C-alpha positions in Angstrom: 6.9 -21.2 4.6 10.8 -23.1 5.1 13.7 -23.4 7.7 17.1 -22.4 6.7 19.6 -23.0 9.6 16.2 -23.3 11.7 14.9 -19.9 11.0 11.4 -20.3 9.6 11.2 -18.0 6.3 7.6 -17.7 4.4 7.6 -16.4 1.2 4.8 -13.5 0.6 3.0 -10.4 -1.3 4.9 -6.8 0.2 1.7 -5.4 2.1 1.4 -1.9 3.3 2.3 -2.7 6.8 5.6 -3.8 5.5 6.3 -0.1 4.5 4.4 1.5 7.8 5.8 -0.9 10.4 9.4 -1.1 9.1 10.1 1.6 7.3 13.7 1.9 6.9 14.6 -1.8 6.8 12.2 -2.5 4.3 13.8 -0.1 2.3 17.2 -1.2 1.4 15.9 -4.5 0.6 13.2 -2.8 -2.5 14.2 -1.5 -5.9 15.2 2.6 -5.7 12.2 2.7 -8.2 9.0 1.5 -5.9 11.1 3.7 -3.5 10.9 6.9 -5.2 7.7 6.3 -6.2 6.8 5.2 -2.0 7.7 8.9 -1.7 6.2 10.9 -3.4 2.5 9.0 -4.4 -0.5 8.5 -2.2 -0.8 4.2 -1.2 -3.9 4.1 -4.3 -2.0 5.8 -7.0 1.2 3.0 -6.2 -1.2 0.1 -6.5 -2.5 1.5 -10.0 1.2 2.6 -10.8 2.2 -1.1 -10.2 -0.5 -2.8 -11.4 1.3 -5.0 -13.6 4.1 -5.4 -11.2 4.6 -7.7 -8.1 7.0 -7.8 -5.9 7.7 -10.5 -3.6 9.3 -10.2 -0.2 11.3 -13.3 2.1 10.0 -12.6 5.6 11.8 -14.1 9.0 9.1 -15.3 11.3 11.0 -14.6 14.1 12.2 -11.5 13.9 9.2 -9.6 11.8 11.4 -8.5 9.1 11.9 -8.9 4.7 15.3 -10.5 4.8 15.0 -10.3 0.6 12.8 -9.0 -2.4 12.2 -9.2 -5.6 10.2 -8.1 -8.4 8.2 -9.8 -11.9 6.7 -7.4 -14.3 4.3 -9.1 -15.8 4.0 -7.8 -19.9 0.9 -8.5 -21.6 -1.0 -9.2 -19.0 -4.5 -9.5 -20.1 -3.6 -11.0 -23.3 -3.0 -15.1 -23.9 0.9 -14.3 -23.7 2.2 -13.2 -21.1 6.0 -12.4 -20.3 7.3 -12.3 -17.0 10.1 -10.2 -15.9 12.1 -11.1 -12.7 15.0 -8.6 -11.3 15.7 -6.8 -8.9 16.3 -9.9 -6.8 17.8 -8.0 -3.6 18.6 -10.3 -0.4 19.8 -9.3 3.4 23.5 -9.7 3.9 23.8 -12.0 6.9 20.7 -14.2 5.3 22.8 -14.2 1.7 23.7 -17.4 0.7 22.6 -19.8 -2.5 19.8 -21.8 -0.6 17.9 -18.9 0.4 18.4 -17.3 -3.8 17.6 -20.7 -5.4 14.6 -20.9 -3.0 13.4 -17.7 -4.2 13.7 -18.2 -7.5 11.9 -21.9 -7.7 9.0 -19.9 -6.5 9.4 -16.5 -8.8 9.2 -19.0 -11.4 6.2 -21.0 -10.8 4.3 -18.2 -9.9 5.1 -17.0 -13.1 3.8 -20.2 -14.7 1.3 -21.5 -13.0 -0.3 -18.4 -11.7 0.0 -16.1 -14.3 0.5 -18.7 -17.4 3.2 -17.0 -18.5 4.7 -18.3 -21.8 8.5 -17.3 -20.9 10.4 -16.2 -18.3 13.3 -13.4 -18.6 15.5 -13.5 -15.7 17.3 -9.9 -15.4 
């Protein structure tokens, strides 16, 4: 958890309640390919489709809203040399500033290097 201008924010994986409870506000901050699949597939199919893809969100703890999202595609996930592609970083216009963007990027890079143990990070 971190604070920006006194607002408590946390970074975490997207979860099912994000899609169920605040569907429209969540969908405007997600990549278009995920939205299309979320509207057509069941939750089990969606989980299987995005097995090598992780979607992270920045969550405002005061308002219970998602304020940003990013996608990490993991290539060669089950090998000794995984490669991570960070893309689709979308930040709500009310929260868009350099501090949130840099904090989010730092977290995503750490996730790739420490958790996934990737040998290369590509940022699109």
